[in-house]
C-alpha positions in Angstrom: -163.7 -39.0 55.8 -160.3 -38.3 57.8 -160.0 -39.6 61.0 -160.6 -36.0 62.5 -163.9 -36.0 60.5 -163.2 -32.6 59.0 -162.6 -33.6 55.5 -164.4 -35.6 52.8 -162.8 -37.8 50.4 -161.9 -35.2 48.0 -159.7 -33.4 50.7 -162.3 -30.2 50.4 -163.5 -28.7 53.8 -166.7 -29.5 55.0 -169.6 -26.8 54.8 -169.8 -24.8 58.1 -173.1 -26.7 58.9 -171.4 -30.0 58.3 -168.4 -29.2 60.4 -170.6 -28.4 63.2 -172.3 -31.4 63.0 -169.4 -33.5 63.0 -168.4 -31.8 66.0 -171.5 -32.0 67.9 -172.9 -34.6 70.3 -175.9 -34.8 72.7 -175.7 -35.8 76.2 -178.8 -36.9 78.3 -178.5 -36.0 81.9 -180.6 -37.8 84.4 -182.3 -35.9 87.3 -179.5 -34.6 89.7 -176.8 -35.0 87.7 -174.3 -32.5 86.1 -172.3 -32.4 82.9 -168.6 -31.0 83.9 -166.2 -29.7 81.3 -162.6 -28.0 81.1 -161.2 -26.3 78.3 -157.9 -26.0 76.7 -156.0 -22.7 75.9 -157.5 -21.3 72.4 -160.3 -23.5 72.7 -164.2 -22.9 73.2 -167.2 -24.9 73.5 -170.7 -24.4 72.6 -173.8 -25.7 74.7 -177.6 -25.5 73.7 -180.3 -26.8 76.2 -182.4 -29.0 73.7 -185.0 -29.8 76.3 -185.7 -29.9 80.0 -184.3 -27.9 83.0 -180.5 -26.9 83.5 -178.4 -24.4 85.1 -174.7 -23.4 85.4 -173.5 -22.1 89.0 -177.3 -21.4 89.7 -177.8 -19.5 86.7 -180.4 -21.0 84.1 -179.9 -21.9 80.9 -182.8 -20.9 78.4 -184.1 -23.8 76.0 -183.0 -23.4 72.5 -180.4 -21.0 72.8 -176.5 -21.8 72.3 -174.1 -20.5 75.0 -170.3 -20.3 74.2 -167.4 -20.9 76.6 -163.7 -20.0 76.2 -160.4 -18.9 77.9 -160.0 -22.2 79.7 -163.3 -22.2 81.2 -164.0 -25.0 83.9 -167.7 -25.3 84.7 -170.6 -27.7 85.0 -174.4 -28.0 83.7 -176.5 -29.2 86.3 -180.0 -30.4 86.1 -182.4 -30.8 88.8 -185.1 -32.4 86.6 -183.1 -34.1 83.9 -182.5 -32.6 80.2 -180.9 -32.8 76.9 -178.0 -30.8 76.1 -176.0 -30.5 72.8 -172.3 -29.7 73.1 -170.2 -28.4 69.9 -166.3 -28.4 70.4 -163.9 -30.5 71.8 -163.1 -30.1 75.5 -160.1 -31.4 77.2 -162.1 -33.4 79.7 -166.0 -33.8 79.8 -167.8 -36.4 81.9 -171.3 -36.5 83.7 -171.2 -37.3 87.4 -174.0 -38.6 89.5 -172.2 -37.3 93.0 -172.8 -33.6 93.6 -173.2 -31.8 96.7 -176.1 -29.9 95.4 -178.8 -31.4 97.9 -176.3 -29.9 100.7 -176.2 -26.6 98.9 -180.1 -26.3 98.1 -180.9 -26.9 102.1 -178.3 -24.1 102.6 -180.0 -21.9 100.2 -183.3 -22.8 102.1 -182.1 -21.5 105.4 -180.5 -18.3 103.9 -183.8 -17.4 102.3 -185.9 -18.1 105.7 -183.3 -15.7 107.3 -184.2 -13.0 104.8 -187.9 -13.4 104.9 -187.8 -13.6 109.0 -185.9 -10.3 108.7 -188.2 -8.8 106.3 -190.9 -9.8 108.8 -189.3 -7.9 111.5 -188.3 -5.0 109.8 -191.9 -4.4 108.9 -193.3 -5.2 112.4 -195.0 -8.1 111.4 -195.5 -10.8 114.2 -193.4 -14.0 113.7 -194.9 -16.9 111.8 -196.2 -20.0 113.6 -193.2 -21.8 111.7 -190.5 -20.3 113.9 -191.9 -22.3 116.7 -192.6 -21.1 120.4 -189.2 -19.2 120.8 -188.7 -17.2 117.9 -185.5 -15.2 117.3 -186.3 -11.9 118.9 -183.8 -10.0 116.5 -183.9 -12.2 113.4 -181.1 -10.9 110.8 -180.8 -11.3 107.0 -177.8 -13.7 106.1 -174.4 -12.0 105.9 -172.3 -14.9 105.2 -168.3 -15.3 104.9 -167.3 -18.3 102.7 -163.8 -19.7 103.7 -161.7 -22.7 102.2 -158.5 -23.5 101.2 -157.4 -23.0 97.3 -159.2 -25.2 94.7 -162.0 -25.8 97.0 -164.8 -24.0 94.9 -165.3 -21.0 97.6 -166.0 -18.6 94.3 -168.2 -21.3 92.8 -170.5 -21.7 95.7 -170.3 -17.6 96.6 -171.9 -17.2 93.1 -174.4 -20.0 93.4 -175.6 -18.6 96.3 -176.1 -15.3 94.9 -178.0 -16.6 91.9 -180.4 -18.5 93.7 -181.3 -15.7 96.0 -181.7 -13.6 92.9 -184.4 -16.1 91.5 -186.2 -16.7 94.4 -188.7 -14.6 93.2 -188.7 -11.7 96.0 -186.9 -9.0 94.4 -183.8 -9.6 96.4 -180.8 -7.5 95.3 -177.8 -9.1 97.7 -174.4 -7.7 97.8 -171.6 -10.0 96.4 -168.1 -9.0 97.9 -164.8 -10.1 96.9 -161.9 -9.7 99.1 -159.6 -11.9 97.2 -157.2 -9.6 95.0 -155.8 -12.2 93.1 -159.5 -12.7 91.8 -160.0 -9.4 90.2 -163.9 -9.6 90.5 -165.6 -6.9 88.6 -162.4 -4.5 88.7 -158.8 -5.5 87.9 -156.6 -8.0 89.9 -155.2 -6.4 92.9 -158.6 -4.6 93.8 -161.3 -6.0 96.4 -164.8 -4.8 95.5 -168.6 -5.2 96.3 -171.6 -4.9 93.8 -175.2 -5.2 94.4 -176.4 -8.0 92.4 -179.6 -7.7 90.3 -179.7 -10.8 87.9 -178.4 -14.0 87.8 -174.4 -14.0 87.3 -173.3 -16.1 84.0 -170.7 -18.0 83.6 -168.3 -18.3 80.1 -165.0 -17.5 80.8 -162.4 -16.8 83.8 -161.9 -13.3 82.4 -165.1 -12.1 84.0 -166.1 -14.6 86.9 -168.7 -12.1 88.5 -169.7 -10.4 85.3 -168.2 -6.9 84.0 -168.3 -3.5 85.5 -170.4 -1.0 83.7 -167.6 1.6 83.7 -165.7 -0.4 81.0 -168.3 -3.0 79.3 -171.6 -2.7 77.3 -174.3 -1.7 79.7 -177.2 -3.2 77.5 -176.2 -6.2 79.2 -177.4 -6.8 82.5 -174.4 -8.7 83.9 -172.4 -5.7 82.9 -174.8 -3.0 84.4 -173.0 -3.5 87.6 -171.6 -0.6 89.6 -169.0 -2.3 92.1 -167.4 -0.3 94.9 -163.9 -1.0 94.8 -160.4 -0.1 96.6 -157.2 -1.1 95.4 -154.8 -3.1 97.2 -152.4 -3.6 94.7 -150.9 -7.2 94.8 -152.3 -10.6 94.2 -151.1 -12.1 97.6 -152.5 -10.9 100.7 -149.5 -11.3 102.8 -147.5 -8.6 100.6 -149.5 -5.7 103.2 -152.0 -7.1 105.5 -152.3 -4.1 107.6 -153.3 -2.4 104.1 -155.8 -5.2 103.6 -157.3 -4.9 106.8 -158.0 -1.3 106.2 -159.6 -1.7 103.1 -161.8 -4.5 104.1 -163.2 -2.2 107.0 -163.4 0.6 104.2 -165.5 -1.8 101.9 -167.9 -2.9 105.2 -168.2 0.9 106.0 -169.4 2.1 102.9 -171.9 -1.1 102.2 -173.7 -0.3 105.7 -173.8 3.6 104.9 -175.7 2.5 101.6 -178.1 0.1 103.3 -178.8 2.9 105.7 -181.3 4.3 103.3 -181.9 0.7 101.7 -183.9 -1.6 103.8 -184.5 -3.9 100.6 -180.7 -4.5 100.1 -180.2 -4.8 103.6 -182.7 -7.8 103.9 -181.2 -9.5 100.9 -177.7 -9.7 102.8 -174.4 -10.5 101.3 -172.0 -13.2 100.5 -168.2 -12.6 101.0 -166.0 -14.5 98.8 -162.2 -14.8 100.4 -158.8 -15.8 99.1 -157.3 -19.3 99.8 -154.9 -17.3 102.2 -157.2 -17.1 104.8 -157.3 -20.9 105.2 -153.5 -21.5 105.1 -153.1 -23.1 108.5 -149.1 -22.4 108.3 -146.3 -20.7 106.4 -146.2 -17.0 105.8 -149.8 -16.7 105.3 -150.6 -18.0 108.6 -149.4 -15.0 110.7 -152.3 -12.5 109.5 -154.8 -14.8 108.3 -157.0 -14.6 111.6 -156.6 -10.7 111.8 -158.0 -10.5 108.2 -160.8 -13.0 109.0 -161.8 -10.7 112.0 -161.8 -7.7 109.9 -164.5 -9.4 107.7 -166.4 -10.7 110.3 -166.4 -7.0 111.9 -166.6 -5.0 109.0 -169.7 -7.0 107.1 -171.2 -8.1 110.8 -170.9 -11.8 109.6 -173.5 -14.0 111.1 -172.9 -17.3 109.2 -169.5 -18.4 108.1 -169.4 -21.2 105.6 -166.3 -23.6 105.6 -165.8 -25.5 102.5 -164.0 -28.9 102.9 -161.5 -27.9 105.3 -161.9 -29.8 109.0 -159.3 -28.1 110.9 -160.2 -24.4 109.7 -163.8 -25.6 111.0 -162.5 -26.3 114.1 -160.9 -22.9 114.5 -163.8 -21.1 113.7 -166.0 -23.2 115.8 -163.6 -22.1 118.8 -163.2 -18.4 117.8 -166.7 -17.5 116.4 -169.2 -20.6 117.4 -170.7 -18.9 120.4 -172.0 -16.1 118.6 -172.1 -16.9 114.7 -173.5 -20.0 112.7 -170.4 -21.9 111.6 -171.5 -24.4 109.1 -169.1 -27.3 107.3 -169.8 -27.8 103.9 -168.7 -30.5 101.5 -166.4 -29.5 98.6 -167.6 -30.6 95.2 -165.8 -33.2 93.4 -165.9 -31.3 90.4 -163.8 -28.9 91.5 -160.3 -28.4 89.5 -156.7 -28.1 90.7 -155.6 -24.6 89.5 -151.9 -24.1 89.3 -150.3 -20.7 89.5 -149.5 -20.2 86.1 -153.3 -20.8 85.1 -154.3 -18.1 87.8 -151.6 -15.7 86.2 -153.3 -16.5 82.7 -156.6 -15.7 84.2 -155.4 -12.3 85.8 -154.3 -11.4 82.2 -157.5 -12.3 80.6 -159.1 -10.1 83.1 -157.3 -7.0 82.4 -157.6 -7.9 78.5 -161.3 -8.0 79.2 -161.5 -4.8 81.1 -159.9 -2.6 78.3 -160.8 -4.5 75.3 -164.0 -6.3 75.9 -164.2 -10.1 74.6 -165.5 -11.9 72.0 -165.4 -15.7 72.4 -164.9 -17.2 68.9 -167.5 -20.2 68.7 -166.1 -24.0 67.6 -165.5 -24.4 64.2 -168.7 -24.5 62.0 -171.3 -22.3 64.5 -171.6 -18.6 63.2 -170.7 -16.1 65.8 -174.2 -14.5 65.7 -176.0 -17.7 66.5 -174.2 -18.1 70.2 -174.8 -16.2 73.3 -171.4 -14.4 74.7 -171.6 -14.5 78.5 -175.1 -16.0 78.5 -177.2 -13.4 77.1 -175.0 -11.5 74.2 -176.9 -10.1 71.4 -176.1 -11.0 67.7 -174.4 -7.4 67.2 -171.5 -8.5 69.0 -171.0 -5.3 70.9 -168.8 -6.9 73.8 -165.8 -5.3 71.6 -164.5 -2.1 73.4 -162.5 0.6 71.8 -159.9 1.8 74.8 -158.0 5.3 74.4 -154.2 5.7 74.6 -153.3 9.1 75.5 -150.2 10.9 76.1 -149.8 12.2 79.6 -147.2 14.7 81.0 -145.6 13.5 84.3 -146.5 16.2 85.9 -150.1 15.7 85.1 -150.8 12.6 87.1 -149.6 12.4 90.6 -148.4 8.8 91.4 -148.1 6.8 94.8 -147.2 3.9 96.2 -148.5 2.3 99.6 -145.5 1.3 102.0 -142.3 0.3 100.8 -141.8 -2.3 98.2 -139.2 -4.0 99.8 -140.0 -3.8 103.2 -137.7 -6.0 105.5 -139.7 -7.4 108.7 -139.4 -5.7 111.6 -137.7 -8.6 113.4 -134.8 -8.0 110.8 -134.3 -4.2 111.7 -131.2 -3.5 113.8 -131.9 -3.7 117.6 -133.4 -0.6 118.8 -134.0 0.9 115.1 -137.9 1.6 114.3 -139.2 1.4 110.8 -139.0 4.8 109.2 -141.9 4.0 106.2 -145.2 2.2 107.8 -147.2 -0.1 105.7 -149.7 2.4 104.7 -147.6 5.3 104.2 -148.2 6.8 100.7 -144.9 7.3 98.9 -144.6 9.5 95.8 -143.3 7.9 92.6 -141.4 10.0 90.4 -141.5 8.4 86.7 -138.6 10.2 85.8 -136.3 8.5 88.2 -134.8 5.2 86.7 -136.0 2.0 88.3 -139.6 3.4 88.9 -140.9 -0.1 87.9 -144.1 2.2 86.0 -143.7 0.5 82.4 -146.6 -1.9 82.2 -148.0 -1.2 85.6 -151.6 -1.1 86.2 -152.7 2.2 88.0 -156.0 2.5 90.0 -157.3 6.1 89.5 -159.0 7.1 92.8 -161.9 9.3 93.3 -161.4 13.0 94.0 -161.1 13.7 97.8 -164.9 14.7 99.3 -164.8 18.5 98.9 -166.7 18.9 102.0 -163.7 17.8 104.2 -161.4 20.5 105.1 -159.3 18.1 107.1 -156.5 16.5 105.2 -154.1 13.6 106.3 -151.1 11.7 104.8 -153.2 8.2 104.4 -156.1 9.9 103.1 -156.0 8.2 99.8 -156.2 5.0 101.4 -160.1 5.6 102.1 -160.7 6.8 98.5 -162.5 4.1 96.4 -161.4 3.5 92.6 -163.1 4.9 89.7 -161.1 3.1 87.0 -158.0 1.5 86.0 -154.9 2.7 83.6 -151.7 0.6 82.3 -148.8 2.9 81.2 -147.6 1.2 78.0 -144.9 3.7 77.2 -142.3 5.9 79.4 -140.6 8.7 77.7 -138.2 9.8 80.2 -136.3 12.5 78.3 -139.4 14.1 77.5 -141.1 13.5 80.8 -144.2 11.9 79.3 -145.9 8.7 79.5 -148.5 6.5 77.4 -151.4 5.4 79.1 -154.2 3.3 78.1 -157.6 3.7 79.7 -160.9 2.1 79.1 -162.6 5.7 78.2 -161.3 9.2 77.0 -161.1 11.7 79.7 -158.6 14.1 81.2 -156.3 13.1 84.0 -154.7 16.2 84.8 -154.8 16.7 88.4 -155.7 13.2 89.1 -154.2 11.2 91.6 -153.4 7.2 91.1 -151.7 4.3 93.1 -149.6 1.7 91.6 -148.8 -1.9 93.3 -147.3 -4.7 91.8 -149.6 -5.7 89.3 -148.7 -5.6 85.5 -150.1 -6.1 82.3 -149.0 -6.3 78.7 -150.6 -6.9 75.6 
């Protein structure tokens, strides 16, 4: 047999079953340990729980099922009680770690659960439990958690873990997960901030769908895709591009969540978790000027009562000084399994997210495993319906009204001549003419806005900033002589009379 273990002595390919067997090994994990792995581009990994109990970022694995991972996924299989897993494929890195922060996270999960239970009891008018001590909180509130930390600290993983444990508590909690990191994309496209009510554990299989997929573009027969997120379009991956716009959109998102909770006591009691960008933790440089204002916007908009600081001593001190007198500020350790992600990886992840939004995604299993025997996204059925068929249509320039928010190359106020004032504000919508050279629309991602409320007679220039996003489009061709453009959309439908906003996010196949 060759050194790769793929050929027999006659140089004939191994049968599929033999090829998979040659590429498969078992890992026996002791209690409270985790198997960590990292994948290279164009490789995949399959993991089967042979026996025992195991989970990935708080989502349990079912014994006997085979889960497939791809697109440079980096994750960990943790077990509280011990287990045996069967791994097929060749990750770039794999090892078992006995040092994890899961005990700290478990204590945090229990504390948040106690907050929900006390809040539910208070909402129903029940007397405080004897466990609350002689001086119970007169106004117990459910957990509304803001997760802060530098880049590569594991904020998104922690947010997902806290949500997954809440959903699994058996109390029918449906917490809200909020993503205010425009570089992450969440359930929408990169450049958006969004929130969704979570009803089942979020699976992990690929960075193309970190939090699952929106039901507007993905097969809704999967529970992780049956999500209806509320999204607002920021249009850039970095918060420093337009912090005033980001502030306004965060407050819009919070206002909408609270309006929904007015008629949803169960949702309000379940609380929310807010995942934030690394720029919120930057202590110097161009991000430092606005981060405190954006943190305050989150605290105000979502009425935060718990701030978690992941592995950042200085930020913990800052938040204690600013909010420690009225908000619980808790510093928690960073996991040793967190992987340093470079800018090129994050850019590739954003491209994967946009491709996943338009076309869906089927991860090919490792060599030798038939695709119908593995679970895509933790729950894919064998009919492989994760492939989507987007619609490409030709639209006249006049059919779709396009705007940019603020001036793209806006100089700082300090750079303006003495006595001069800015003509274009950071939040002023600017009409974009596709017929003008240099419009920057080729391969641009557009956010299609919801129609204005017909009951509102008042109209104002910045009204579109308060409209949520109903979908995303990509301009694939510009035909300036004939004043037409080709638009790729996840579903068919007329765009006549609709309004869309363009930012700096681009994508091409």
